[in-house]
HTML snippet that shows the backbone in 3Dmol.js (N, CA, C, O; Angstrom):
<script src="https://3Dmol.org/build/3Dmol-min.js"></script>
<div id="view" style="width:600px;height:400px;position:relative"></div>
<script>
const pdb = `
ATOM      1  N   MET A   1       6.770  22.885  41.294  1.00  0.00           N
ATOM      2  CA  MET A   1       5.414  22.796  41.531  1.00  0.00           C
ATOM      3  C   MET A   1       5.535  21.525  42.538  1.00  0.00           C
ATOM      4  O   MET A   1       6.534  20.806  42.510  1.00  0.00           O
ATOM      5  N   PRO A   2       4.452  21.294  43.429  1.00  0.00           N
ATOM      6  CA  PRO A   2       4.545  20.363  44.380  1.00  0.00           C
ATOM      7  C   PRO A   2       3.906  19.064  43.658  1.00  0.00           C
ATOM      8  O   PRO A   2       3.107  19.178  42.729  1.00  0.00           O
ATOM      9  N   GLN A   3       4.300  17.916  44.130  1.00  0.00           N
ATOM     10  CA  GLN A   3       3.957  16.808  43.547  1.00  0.00           C
ATOM     11  C   GLN A   3       3.041  15.845  44.546  1.00  0.00           C
ATOM     12  O   GLN A   3       3.354  15.762  45.733  1.00  0.00           O
ATOM     13  N   PHE A   4       1.969  15.167  44.052  1.00  0.00           N
ATOM     14  CA  PHE A   4       1.033  14.481  44.854  1.00  0.00           C
ATOM     15  C   PHE A   4       0.953  13.102  44.200  1.00  0.00           C
ATOM     16  O   PHE A   4       1.226  12.833  43.030  1.00  0.00           O
ATOM     17  N   VAL A   5       0.533  12.278  45.157  1.00  0.00           N
ATOM     18  CA  VAL A   5       0.262  10.899  44.746  1.00  0.00           C
ATOM     19  C   VAL A   5      -1.219  10.653  45.207  1.00  0.00           C
ATOM     20  O   VAL A   5      -1.514  10.726  46.400  1.00  0.00           O
ATOM     21  N   ILE A   6      -2.029  10.397  44.354  1.00  0.00           N
ATOM     22  CA  ILE A   6      -3.495  10.145  44.657  1.00  0.00           C
ATOM     23  C   ILE A   6      -3.821   8.577  44.500  1.00  0.00           C
ATOM     24  O   ILE A   6      -3.547   7.960  43.471  1.00  0.00           O
ATOM     25  N   GLU A   7      -4.389   8.038  45.542  1.00  0.00           N
ATOM     26  CA  GLU A   7      -4.926   6.487  45.555  1.00  0.00           C
ATOM     27  C   GLU A   7      -6.506   6.750  45.161  1.00  0.00           C
ATOM     28  O   GLU A   7      -7.278   7.560  45.674  1.00  0.00           O
ATOM     29  N   ARG A   8      -6.735   5.863  44.147  1.00  0.00           N
ATOM     30  CA  ARG A   8      -8.109   5.642  43.584  1.00  0.00           C
ATOM     31  C   ARG A   8      -8.440   4.211  43.883  1.00  0.00           C
ATOM     32  O   ARG A   8      -7.895   3.269  43.307  1.00  0.00           O
ATOM     33  N   ASN A   9      -9.363   4.091  44.814  1.00  0.00           N
ATOM     34  CA  ASN A   9     -10.000   2.692  44.852  1.00  0.00           C
ATOM     35  C   ASN A   9     -10.889   2.442  43.760  1.00  0.00           C
ATOM     36  O   ASN A   9     -11.872   3.161  43.583  1.00  0.00           O
ATOM     37  N   MET A  10     -10.607   1.439  42.986  1.00  0.00           N
ATOM     38  CA  MET A  10     -11.532   1.279  41.591  1.00  0.00           C
ATOM     39  C   MET A  10     -11.346  -0.299  41.492  1.00  0.00           C
ATOM     40  O   MET A  10     -10.587  -0.822  40.676  1.00  0.00           O
ATOM     41  N   PRO A  11     -12.176  -1.052  42.478  1.00  0.00           N
ATOM     42  CA  PRO A  11     -12.273  -2.569  42.294  1.00  0.00           C
ATOM     43  C   PRO A  11     -12.198  -3.240  40.850  1.00  0.00           C
ATOM     44  O   PRO A  11     -13.094  -2.936  40.063  1.00  0.00           O
ATOM     45  N   GLY A  12     -11.418  -3.938  40.524  1.00  0.00           N
ATOM     46  CA  GLY A  12     -11.312  -4.645  39.322  1.00  0.00           C
ATOM     47  C   GLY A  12     -10.608  -4.019  38.174  1.00  0.00           C
ATOM     48  O   GLY A  12     -10.462  -4.537  37.067  1.00  0.00           O
ATOM     49  N   VAL A  13     -10.127  -2.687  38.608  1.00  0.00           N
ATOM     50  CA  VAL A  13      -9.554  -1.888  37.532  1.00  0.00           C
ATOM     51  C   VAL A  13      -8.421  -2.575  36.792  1.00  0.00           C
ATOM     52  O   VAL A  13      -8.197  -2.128  35.667  1.00  0.00           O
ATOM     53  N   GLY A  14      -7.605  -3.659  37.248  1.00  0.00           N
ATOM     54  CA  GLY A  14      -6.493  -4.215  36.811  1.00  0.00           C
ATOM     55  C   GLY A  14      -6.868  -5.013  35.668  1.00  0.00           C
ATOM     56  O   GLY A  14      -6.014  -5.495  34.924  1.00  0.00           O
ATOM     57  N   ASN A  15      -8.267  -5.196  35.475  1.00  0.00           N
ATOM     58  CA  ASN A  15      -8.746  -6.101  34.429  1.00  0.00           C
ATOM     59  C   ASN A  15      -9.411  -5.346  33.238  1.00  0.00           C
ATOM     60  O   ASN A  15     -10.064  -5.873  32.338  1.00  0.00           O
ATOM     61  N   SER A  16      -9.153  -4.114  33.376  1.00  0.00           N
ATOM     62  CA  SER A  16      -9.865  -3.058  32.160  1.00  0.00           C
ATOM     63  C   SER A  16      -8.995  -3.467  31.029  1.00  0.00           C
ATOM     64  O   SER A  16      -7.836  -3.881  31.050  1.00  0.00           O
ATOM     65  N   SER A  17      -9.889  -3.242  29.935  1.00  0.00           N
ATOM     66  CA  SER A  17      -9.393  -3.440  28.611  1.00  0.00           C
ATOM     67  C   SER A  17      -8.415  -2.146  28.507  1.00  0.00           C
ATOM     68  O   SER A  17      -8.359  -1.230  29.327  1.00  0.00           O
ATOM     69  N   ALA A  18      -7.562  -2.293  27.163  1.00  0.00           N
ATOM     70  CA  ALA A  18      -6.763  -1.130  26.670  1.00  0.00           C
ATOM     71  C   ALA A  18      -7.707  -0.112  26.233  1.00  0.00           C
ATOM     72  O   ALA A  18      -7.354   1.061  26.350  1.00  0.00           O
ATOM     73  N   ALA A  19      -8.844  -0.374  25.751  1.00  0.00           N
ATOM     74  CA  ALA A  19      -9.865   0.651  25.315  1.00  0.00           C
ATOM     75  C   ALA A  19     -10.400   1.302  26.564  1.00  0.00           C
ATOM     76  O   ALA A  19     -10.756   2.480  26.535  1.00  0.00           O
ATOM     77  N   ASP A  20     -10.461   0.670  27.519  1.00  0.00           N
ATOM     78  CA  ASP A  20     -10.901   1.387  28.901  1.00  0.00           C
ATOM     79  C   ASP A  20      -9.979   2.213  29.475  1.00  0.00           C
ATOM     80  O   ASP A  20     -10.267   3.288  30.001  1.00  0.00           O
ATOM     81  N   MET A  21      -8.839   1.734  29.391  1.00  0.00           N
ATOM     82  CA  MET A  21      -7.663   2.583  29.803  1.00  0.00           C
ATOM     83  C   MET A  21      -7.573   3.949  29.015  1.00  0.00           C
ATOM     84  O   MET A  21      -7.466   5.036  29.581  1.00  0.00           O
ATOM     85  N   GLN A  22      -7.634   3.754  27.500  1.00  0.00           N
ATOM     86  CA  GLN A  22      -7.370   4.708  26.775  1.00  0.00           C
ATOM     87  C   GLN A  22      -8.619   5.972  27.179  1.00  0.00           C
ATOM     88  O   GLN A  22      -8.362   7.171  27.291  1.00  0.00           O
ATOM     89  N   GLN A  23      -9.864   5.397  27.336  1.00  0.00           N
ATOM     90  CA  GLN A  23     -10.994   6.246  27.402  1.00  0.00           C
ATOM     91  C   GLN A  23     -10.725   7.088  28.744  1.00  0.00           C
ATOM     92  O   GLN A  23     -10.863   8.311  28.771  1.00  0.00           O
ATOM     93  N   ALA A  24     -10.358   6.386  29.770  1.00  0.00           N
ATOM     94  CA  ALA A  24     -10.026   7.054  30.998  1.00  0.00           C
ATOM     95  C   ALA A  24      -9.151   8.124  31.074  1.00  0.00           C
ATOM     96  O   ALA A  24      -9.368   9.150  31.719  1.00  0.00           O
ATOM     97  N   SER A  25      -7.889   7.823  30.237  1.00  0.00           N
ATOM     98  CA  SER A  25      -6.938   8.745  30.072  1.00  0.00           C
ATOM     99  C   SER A  25      -7.425   9.852  29.258  1.00  0.00           C
ATOM    100  O   SER A  25      -7.129  10.996  29.602  1.00  0.00           O
ATOM    101  N   GLN A  26      -8.160   9.645  28.185  1.00  0.00           N
ATOM    102  CA  GLN A  26      -8.756  10.730  27.316  1.00  0.00           C
ATOM    103  C   GLN A  26      -9.497  11.760  28.272  1.00  0.00           C
ATOM    104  O   GLN A  26      -9.250  12.966  28.254  1.00  0.00           O
ATOM    105  N   THR A  27     -10.422  11.168  29.101  1.00  0.00           N
ATOM    106  CA  THR A  27     -11.172  11.758  30.079  1.00  0.00           C
ATOM    107  C   THR A  27     -10.252  12.833  30.973  1.00  0.00           C
ATOM    108  O   THR A  27     -10.382  14.054  31.055  1.00  0.00           O
ATOM    109  N   SER A  28      -9.382  12.046  31.543  1.00  0.00           N
ATOM    110  CA  SER A  28      -8.540  12.901  32.480  1.00  0.00           C
ATOM    111  C   SER A  28      -7.708  14.111  31.745  1.00  0.00           C
ATOM    112  O   SER A  28      -7.527  15.230  32.224  1.00  0.00           O
ATOM    113  N   CYS A  29      -7.240  13.632  30.467  1.00  0.00           N
ATOM    114  CA  CYS A  29      -6.527  14.827  29.786  1.00  0.00           C
ATOM    115  C   CYS A  29      -7.563  15.873  29.267  1.00  0.00           C
ATOM    116  O   CYS A  29      -7.156  17.031  29.177  1.00  0.00           O
ATOM    117  N   ASN A  30      -8.817  15.611  28.927  1.00  0.00           N
ATOM    118  CA  ASN A  30      -9.668  16.647  28.686  1.00  0.00           C
ATOM    119  C   ASN A  30     -10.143  17.362  29.838  1.00  0.00           C
ATOM    120  O   ASN A  30     -10.537  18.519  29.690  1.00  0.00           O
ATOM    121  N   VAL A  31     -10.152  16.778  31.038  1.00  0.00           N
ATOM    122  CA  VAL A  31     -10.383  17.626  32.216  1.00  0.00           C
ATOM    123  C   VAL A  31      -8.998  18.571  32.441  1.00  0.00           C
ATOM    124  O   VAL A  31      -9.090  19.743  32.808  1.00  0.00           O
ATOM    125  N   LEU A  32      -7.904  18.015  32.215  1.00  0.00           N
ATOM    126  CA  LEU A  32      -6.581  18.818  32.648  1.00  0.00           C
ATOM    127  C   LEU A  32      -6.673  19.908  31.724  1.00  0.00           C
ATOM    128  O   LEU A  32      -6.473  21.038  32.169  1.00  0.00           O
ATOM    129  N   ARG A  33      -6.959  19.747  30.439  1.00  0.00           N
ATOM    130  CA  ARG A  33      -6.911  20.993  29.579  1.00  0.00           C
ATOM    131  C   ARG A  33      -8.002  22.099  29.981  1.00  0.00           C
ATOM    132  O   ARG A  33      -7.787  23.306  29.869  1.00  0.00           O
ATOM    133  N   GLU A  34      -9.131  21.579  30.436  1.00  0.00           N
ATOM    134  CA  GLU A  34     -10.091  22.557  30.892  1.00  0.00           C
ATOM    135  C   GLU A  34      -9.566  23.205  32.200  1.00  0.00           C
ATOM    136  O   GLU A  34      -9.812  24.407  32.303  1.00  0.00           O
ATOM    137  N   LEU A  35      -8.935  22.664  33.141  1.00  0.00           N
ATOM    138  CA  LEU A  35      -8.445  23.233  34.374  1.00  0.00           C
ATOM    139  C   LEU A  35      -7.112  24.128  34.098  1.00  0.00           C
ATOM    140  O   LEU A  35      -6.768  24.956  34.941  1.00  0.00           O
ATOM    141  N   GLY A  36      -6.465  23.966  33.048  1.00  0.00           N
ATOM    142  CA  GLY A  36      -5.264  24.931  32.827  1.00  0.00           C
ATOM    143  C   GLY A  36      -4.224  24.366  32.971  1.00  0.00           C
ATOM    144  O   GLY A  36      -4.175  23.153  33.174  1.00  0.00           O
ATOM    145  N   PRO A  37      -3.045  25.222  32.885  1.00  0.00           N
ATOM    146  CA  PRO A  37      -1.694  24.791  32.994  1.00  0.00           C
ATOM    147  C   PRO A  37      -1.074  24.417  34.423  1.00  0.00           C
ATOM    148  O   PRO A  37      -0.004  23.824  34.563  1.00  0.00           O
ATOM    149  N   ASP A  38      -1.764  24.779  35.287  1.00  0.00           N
ATOM    150  CA  ASP A  38      -1.398  24.532  36.543  1.00  0.00           C
ATOM    151  C   ASP A  38      -1.372  23.144  37.330  1.00  0.00           C
ATOM    152  O   ASP A  38      -0.812  22.939  38.407  1.00  0.00           O
ATOM    153  N   ILE A  39      -2.120  22.210  36.538  1.00  0.00           N
ATOM    154  CA  ILE A  39      -2.183  20.877  36.960  1.00  0.00           C
ATOM    155  C   ILE A  39      -1.497  20.064  35.982  1.00  0.00           C
ATOM    156  O   ILE A  39      -1.527  20.481  34.824  1.00  0.00           O
ATOM    157  N   GLN A  40      -0.814  18.863  36.248  1.00  0.00           N
ATOM    158  CA  GLN A  40      -0.172  18.217  35.222  1.00  0.00           C
ATOM    159  C   GLN A  40      -0.219  16.590  35.758  1.00  0.00           C
ATOM    160  O   GLN A  40       0.043  16.356  36.938  1.00  0.00           O
ATOM    161  N   TRP A  41      -0.550  15.551  34.873  1.00  0.00           N
ATOM    162  CA  TRP A  41      -0.410  14.253  35.110  1.00  0.00           C
ATOM    163  C   TRP A  41       0.936  13.704  34.919  1.00  0.00           C
ATOM    164  O   TRP A  41       1.481  13.889  33.831  1.00  0.00           O
ATOM    165  N   VAL A  42       1.477  13.120  35.745  1.00  0.00           N
ATOM    166  CA  VAL A  42       2.728  12.651  35.212  1.00  0.00           C
ATOM    167  C   VAL A  42       2.711  11.099  34.883  1.00  0.00           C
ATOM    168  O   VAL A  42       3.181  10.743  33.802  1.00  0.00           O
ATOM    169  N   HIS A  43       2.223  10.208  35.712  1.00  0.00           N
ATOM    170  CA  HIS A  43       1.827   9.011  35.243  1.00  0.00           C
ATOM    171  C   HIS A  43       1.024   8.285  36.237  1.00  0.00           C
ATOM    172  O   HIS A  43       0.737   8.857  37.289  1.00  0.00           O
ATOM    173  N   SER A  44       0.680   7.226  36.037  1.00  0.00           N
ATOM    174  CA  SER A  44      -0.307   6.239  37.021  1.00  0.00           C
ATOM    175  C   SER A  44       0.265   4.732  37.016  1.00  0.00           C
ATOM    176  O   SER A  44       0.787   4.150  36.065  1.00  0.00           O
ATOM    177  N   TYR A  45       0.072   4.331  38.098  1.00  0.00           N
ATOM    178  CA  TYR A  45       0.385   2.647  38.383  1.00  0.00           C
ATOM    179  C   TYR A  45      -0.970   2.184  38.524  1.00  0.00           C
ATOM    180  O   TYR A  45      -1.713   2.616  39.405  1.00  0.00           O
ATOM    181  N   VAL A  46      -1.312   1.311  37.677  1.00  0.00           N
ATOM    182  CA  VAL A  46      -2.506   0.388  37.763  1.00  0.00           C
ATOM    183  C   VAL A  46      -2.148  -1.009  38.429  1.00  0.00           C
ATOM    184  O   VAL A  46      -1.246  -1.746  38.030  1.00  0.00           O
ATOM    185  N   THR A  47      -3.050  -1.282  39.584  1.00  0.00           N
ATOM    186  CA  THR A  47      -2.878  -2.448  40.281  1.00  0.00           C
ATOM    187  C   THR A  47      -4.219  -3.188  40.058  1.00  0.00           C
ATOM    188  O   THR A  47      -5.018  -2.784  39.213  1.00  0.00           O
ATOM    189  N   ASP A  48      -4.462  -4.307  40.846  1.00  0.00           N
ATOM    190  CA  ASP A  48      -5.728  -5.100  40.590  1.00  0.00           C
ATOM    191  C   ASP A  48      -6.909  -4.219  40.853  1.00  0.00           C
ATOM    192  O   ASP A  48      -7.833  -4.139  40.044  1.00  0.00           O
ATOM    193  N   ASP A  49      -6.884  -3.572  41.955  1.00  0.00           N
ATOM    194  CA  ASP A  49      -8.023  -2.827  42.444  1.00  0.00           C
ATOM    195  C   ASP A  49      -7.795  -1.152  42.904  1.00  0.00           C
ATOM    196  O   ASP A  49      -8.561  -0.520  43.632  1.00  0.00           O
ATOM    197  N   LYS A  50      -6.807  -0.747  42.407  1.00  0.00           N
ATOM    198  CA  LYS A  50      -6.548   0.694  42.647  1.00  0.00           C
ATOM    199  C   LYS A  50      -5.731   1.267  41.614  1.00  0.00           C
ATOM    200  O   LYS A  50      -4.998   0.510  40.978  1.00  0.00           O
ATOM    201  N   ILE A  51      -5.750   2.393  41.379  1.00  0.00           N
ATOM    202  CA  ILE A  51      -4.832   3.254  40.498  1.00  0.00           C
ATOM    203  C   ILE A  51      -4.074   4.187  41.526  1.00  0.00           C
ATOM    204  O   ILE A  51      -4.694   4.748  42.430  1.00  0.00           O
ATOM    205  N   TYR A  52      -2.684   4.336  41.353  1.00  0.00           N
ATOM    206  CA  TYR A  52      -2.002   5.156  41.999  1.00  0.00           C
ATOM    207  C   TYR A  52      -1.488   6.223  41.015  1.00  0.00           C
ATOM    208  O   TYR A  52      -0.740   5.908  40.090  1.00  0.00           O
ATOM    209  N   CYS A  53      -1.874   7.416  41.211  1.00  0.00           N
ATOM    210  CA  CYS A  53      -1.604   8.524  40.042  1.00  0.00           C
ATOM    211  C   CYS A  53      -0.477   9.535  40.788  1.00  0.00           C
ATOM    212  O   CYS A  53      -0.340   9.631  42.008  1.00  0.00           O
ATOM    213  N   VAL A  54       0.165  10.140  39.943  1.00  0.00           N
ATOM    214  CA  VAL A  54       1.229  11.062  40.345  1.00  0.00           C
ATOM    215  C   VAL A  54       0.835  12.353  39.513  1.00  0.00           C
ATOM    216  O   VAL A  54       0.676  12.298  38.294  1.00  0.00           O
ATOM    217  N   TYR A  55       0.690  13.493  40.231  1.00  0.00           N
ATOM    218  CA  TYR A  55       0.202  14.670  39.536  1.00  0.00           C
ATOM    219  C   TYR A  55       1.206  15.544  40.286  1.00  0.00           C
ATOM    220  O   TYR A  55       1.738  15.287  41.366  1.00  0.00           O
ATOM    221  N   ARG A  56       1.409  16.891  39.325  1.00  0.00           N
ATOM    222  CA  ARG A  56       1.957  18.143  39.958  1.00  0.00           C
ATOM    223  C   ARG A  56       0.724  18.863  39.722  1.00  0.00           C
ATOM    224  O   ARG A  56      -0.039  18.707  38.769  1.00  0.00           O
ATOM    225  N   ALA A  57       0.582  19.853  40.911  1.00  0.00           N
ATOM    226  CA  ALA A  57      -0.211  20.962  41.041  1.00  0.00           C
ATOM    227  C   ALA A  57       0.112  21.847  42.126  1.00  0.00           C
ATOM    228  O   ALA A  57       0.954  21.453  42.933  1.00  0.00           O
ATOM    229  N   PRO A  58      -0.502  23.162  42.308  1.00  0.00           N
ATOM    230  CA  PRO A  58       0.039  23.989  43.436  1.00  0.00           C
ATOM    231  C   PRO A  58      -0.755  23.471  44.837  1.00  0.00           C
ATOM    232  O   PRO A  58      -0.340  23.876  45.922  1.00  0.00           O
ATOM    233  N   ASP A  59      -1.751  22.687  44.776  1.00  0.00           N
ATOM    234  CA  ASP A  59      -2.417  22.431  45.949  1.00  0.00           C
ATOM    235  C   ASP A  59      -3.341  21.237  45.764  1.00  0.00           C
ATOM    236  O   ASP A  59      -3.722  20.892  44.646  1.00  0.00           O
ATOM    237  N   GLU A  60      -3.626  20.730  46.677  1.00  0.00           N
ATOM    238  CA  GLU A  60      -4.785  19.484  46.774  1.00  0.00           C
ATOM    239  C   GLU A  60      -5.770  19.764  46.329  1.00  0.00           C
ATOM    240  O   GLU A  60      -6.310  18.860  45.692  1.00  0.00           O
ATOM    241  N   GLU A  61      -6.447  20.987  46.404  1.00  0.00           N
ATOM    242  CA  GLU A  61      -7.920  21.388  46.006  1.00  0.00           C
ATOM    243  C   GLU A  61      -7.965  21.173  44.389  1.00  0.00           C
ATOM    244  O   GLU A  61      -8.965  20.625  43.925  1.00  0.00           O
ATOM    245  N   LEU A  62      -6.940  21.576  43.538  1.00  0.00           N
ATOM    246  CA  LEU A  62      -7.098  21.397  42.278  1.00  0.00           C
ATOM    247  C   LEU A  62      -7.138  19.901  42.012  1.00  0.00           C
ATOM    248  O   LEU A  62      -7.823  19.538  41.056  1.00  0.00           O
ATOM    249  N   ILE A  63      -6.542  19.048  42.678  1.00  0.00           N
ATOM    250  CA  ILE A  63      -6.402  17.677  42.517  1.00  0.00           C
ATOM    251  C   ILE A  63      -7.920  17.075  42.727  1.00  0.00           C
ATOM    252  O   ILE A  63      -8.401  16.207  41.997  1.00  0.00           O
ATOM    253  N   ARG A  64      -8.530  17.622  43.737  1.00  0.00           N
ATOM    254  CA  ARG A  64      -9.733  17.342  43.963  1.00  0.00           C
ATOM    255  C   ARG A  64     -10.770  17.804  42.862  1.00  0.00           C
ATOM    256  O   ARG A  64     -11.770  17.122  42.640  1.00  0.00           O
ATOM    257  N   GLN A  65     -10.515  18.972  42.182  1.00  0.00           N
ATOM    258  CA  GLN A  65     -11.422  19.410  41.236  1.00  0.00           C
ATOM    259  C   GLN A  65     -11.357  18.621  40.037  1.00  0.00           C
ATOM    260  O   GLN A  65     -12.318  18.407  39.298  1.00  0.00           O
ATOM    261  N   HIS A  66      -9.939  18.110  39.839  1.00  0.00           N
ATOM    262  CA  HIS A  66      -9.957  17.258  38.599  1.00  0.00           C
ATOM    263  C   HIS A  66     -10.642  16.015  38.834  1.00  0.00           C
ATOM    264  O   HIS A  66     -11.433  15.563  38.005  1.00  0.00           O
ATOM    265  N   ALA A  67     -10.335  15.339  40.109  1.00  0.00           N
ATOM    266  CA  ALA A  67     -11.106  13.997  40.245  1.00  0.00           C
ATOM    267  C   ALA A  67     -12.689  14.169  40.014  1.00  0.00           C
ATOM    268  O   ALA A  67     -13.326  13.366  39.332  1.00  0.00           O
ATOM    269  N   GLN A  68     -13.286  15.324  40.664  1.00  0.00           N
ATOM    270  CA  GLN A  68     -14.756  15.375  40.587  1.00  0.00           C
ATOM    271  C   GLN A  68     -15.186  15.650  39.034  1.00  0.00           C
ATOM    272  O   GLN A  68     -16.127  15.041  38.525  1.00  0.00           O
ATOM    273  N   LYS A  69     -14.511  16.497  38.417  1.00  0.00           N
ATOM    274  CA  LYS A  69     -15.018  16.737  37.068  1.00  0.00           C
ATOM    275  C   LYS A  69     -14.689  15.685  36.111  1.00  0.00           C
ATOM    276  O   LYS A  69     -15.238  15.677  35.009  1.00  0.00           O
ATOM    277  N   ALA A  70     -13.851  14.814  36.437  1.00  0.00           N
ATOM    278  CA  ALA A  70     -13.512  13.709  35.520  1.00  0.00           C
ATOM    279  C   ALA A  70     -14.457  12.456  35.978  1.00  0.00           C
ATOM    280  O   ALA A  70     -14.927  11.691  35.136  1.00  0.00           O
ATOM    281  N   GLY A  71     -14.687  12.314  37.321  1.00  0.00           N
ATOM    282  CA  GLY A  71     -15.648  11.301  37.745  1.00  0.00           C
ATOM    283  C   GLY A  71     -14.801  10.235  38.147  1.00  0.00           C
ATOM    284  O   GLY A  71     -15.104   9.063  37.927  1.00  0.00           O
ATOM    285  N   PHE A  72     -13.646  10.612  38.788  1.00  0.00           N
ATOM    286  CA  PHE A  72     -12.641   9.534  39.382  1.00  0.00           C
ATOM    287  C   PHE A  72     -12.692   9.733  40.861  1.00  0.00           C
ATOM    288  O   PHE A  72     -12.879  10.850  41.343  1.00  0.00           O
ATOM    289  N   PRO A  73     -12.516   8.590  41.632  1.00  0.00           N
ATOM    290  CA  PRO A  73     -12.367   8.661  43.020  1.00  0.00           C
ATOM    291  C   PRO A  73     -11.005   9.209  43.250  1.00  0.00           C
ATOM    292  O   PRO A  73     -10.089   9.021  42.450  1.00  0.00           O
ATOM    293  N   ALA A  74     -10.862   9.978  44.495  1.00  0.00           N
ATOM    294  CA  ALA A  74      -9.734  10.417  45.003  1.00  0.00           C
ATOM    295  C   ALA A  74      -9.608  10.079  46.513  1.00  0.00           C
ATOM    296  O   ALA A  74      -9.708  10.955  47.372  1.00  0.00           O
ATOM    297  N   ASP A  75      -9.401   8.874  46.776  1.00  0.00           N
ATOM    298  CA  ASP A  75      -9.590   8.346  48.155  1.00  0.00           C
ATOM    299  C   ASP A  75      -8.622   9.055  49.277  1.00  0.00           C
ATOM    300  O   ASP A  75      -8.918   9.526  50.375  1.00  0.00           O
ATOM    301  N   SER A  76      -7.356   8.959  48.601  1.00  0.00           N
ATOM    302  CA  SER A  76      -6.372   9.721  49.377  1.00  0.00           C
ATOM    303  C   SER A  76      -5.370  10.490  48.460  1.00  0.00           C
ATOM    304  O   SER A  76      -5.024  10.089  47.349  1.00  0.00           O
ATOM    305  N   ILE A  77      -4.957  11.602  49.035  1.00  0.00           N
ATOM    306  CA  ILE A  77      -4.160  12.502  48.405  1.00  0.00           C
ATOM    307  C   ILE A  77      -2.987  12.928  49.193  1.00  0.00           C
ATOM    308  O   ILE A  77      -3.152  13.588  50.219  1.00  0.00           O
ATOM    309  N   ALA A  78      -1.748  12.574  48.755  1.00  0.00           N
ATOM    310  CA  ALA A  78      -0.528  12.859  49.726  1.00  0.00           C
ATOM    311  C   ALA A  78       0.378  13.726  48.971  1.00  0.00           C
ATOM    312  O   ALA A  78       0.613  13.483  47.787  1.00  0.00           O
ATOM    313  N   ARG A  79       0.874  14.669  49.548  1.00  0.00           N
ATOM    314  CA  ARG A  79       1.881  15.541  49.025  1.00  0.00           C
ATOM    315  C   ARG A  79       3.155  14.806  49.033  1.00  0.00           C
ATOM    316  O   ARG A  79       3.541  14.255  50.064  1.00  0.00           O
ATOM    317  N   VAL A  80       3.792  14.772  47.997  1.00  0.00           N
ATOM    318  CA  VAL A  80       5.306  14.044  48.025  1.00  0.00           C
ATOM    319  C   VAL A  80       6.324  15.027  48.835  1.00  0.00           C
ATOM    320  O   VAL A  80       6.426  16.190  48.443  1.00  0.00           O
ATOM    321  N   ARG A  81       6.869  14.705  49.647  1.00  0.00           N
ATOM    322  CA  ARG A  81       7.796  15.616  50.427  1.00  0.00           C
ATOM    323  C   ARG A  81       9.204  15.397  49.889  1.00  0.00           C
ATOM    324  O   ARG A  81       9.923  16.389  49.772  1.00  0.00           O
ATOM    325  N   THR A  82       9.676  14.179  49.545  1.00  0.00           N
ATOM    326  CA  THR A  82      11.038  14.007  48.761  1.00  0.00           C
ATOM    327  C   THR A  82      10.929  12.757  48.144  1.00  0.00           C
ATOM    328  O   THR A  82      10.174  11.887  48.578  1.00  0.00           O
ATOM    329  N   ILE A  83      11.701  12.604  47.068  1.00  0.00           N
ATOM    330  CA  ILE A  83      11.986  11.325  46.276  1.00  0.00           C
ATOM    331  C   ILE A  83      13.291  10.608  46.557  1.00  0.00           C
ATOM    332  O   ILE A  83      14.404  11.128  46.466  1.00  0.00           O
ATOM    333  N   ILE A  84      13.040   9.394  46.899  1.00  0.00           N
ATOM    334  CA  ILE A  84      14.314   8.489  47.051  1.00  0.00           C
ATOM    335  C   ILE A  84      14.364   7.362  46.048  1.00  0.00           C
ATOM    336  O   ILE A  84      13.308   6.944  45.572  1.00  0.00           O
ATOM    337  N   ASN A  85      15.412   6.895  45.732  1.00  0.00           N
ATOM    338  CA  ASN A  85      15.749   5.737  44.998  1.00  0.00           C
ATOM    339  C   ASN A  85      17.043   5.173  45.169  1.00  0.00           C
ATOM    340  O   ASN A  85      17.764   5.748  45.984  1.00  0.00           O
ATOM    341  N   PRO A  86      17.504   4.163  44.576  1.00  0.00           N
ATOM    342  CA  PRO A  86      18.849   3.543  44.722  1.00  0.00           C
ATOM    343  C   PRO A  86      19.818   4.491  44.925  1.00  0.00           C
ATOM    344  O   PRO A  86      20.503   4.313  45.932  1.00  0.00           O
ATOM    345  N   MET A  87      20.074   5.479  44.229  1.00  0.00           N
ATOM    346  CA  MET A  87      20.984   6.360  44.173  1.00  0.00           C
ATOM    347  C   MET A  87      21.210   7.142  45.515  1.00  0.00           C
ATOM    348  O   MET A  87      22.305   7.568  45.881  1.00  0.00           O
ATOM    349  N   THR A  88      19.944   7.281  46.249  1.00  0.00           N
ATOM    350  CA  THR A  88      20.114   7.927  47.613  1.00  0.00           C
ATOM    351  C   THR A  88      20.969   7.251  48.294  1.00  0.00           C
ATOM    352  O   THR A  88      21.609   7.915  49.110  1.00  0.00           O
ATOM    353  N   ALA A  89      21.231   5.977  48.223  1.00  0.00           N
ATOM    354  CA  ALA A  89      22.029   5.237  49.133  1.00  0.00           C
ATOM    355  C   ALA A  89      23.539   5.423  49.072  1.00  0.00           C
ATOM    356  O   ALA A  89      24.324   4.894  49.858  1.00  0.00           O
ATOM    357  N   GLU A  90      23.866   6.219  48.072  1.00  0.00           N
ATOM    358  CA  GLU A  90      25.375   6.392  47.612  1.00  0.00           C
ATOM    359  C   GLU A  90      25.615   7.660  48.159  1.00  0.00           C
ATOM    360  O   GLU A  90      26.718   8.191  48.026  1.00  0.00           O
TER     361      GLU A  90
END
`;
const viewer = $3Dmol.createViewer("view");
viewer.addModel(pdb, "pdb");
viewer.setStyle({}, {cartoon: {color: "spectrum"}});
viewer.zoomTo();
viewer.render();
</script>
């Protein structure tokens, strides 16, 4: 299944409490259950003012539906074409 990176501009999000992060995660998971098995949240990176999420989905539209239903921004959605890491150099 294609993988996507979603950039969410959320000023101050890095200062969110653990309870806030838990609530946001629960909201996301509830919407994912509603949308069905074709979309999966892999993980997210939280920085000071943005969250970068990695999702698997058949297309960008399903990612946008998730963001809209969950009330999260999806400022940029990019399909991952390949993954590289230090092992790629060998």
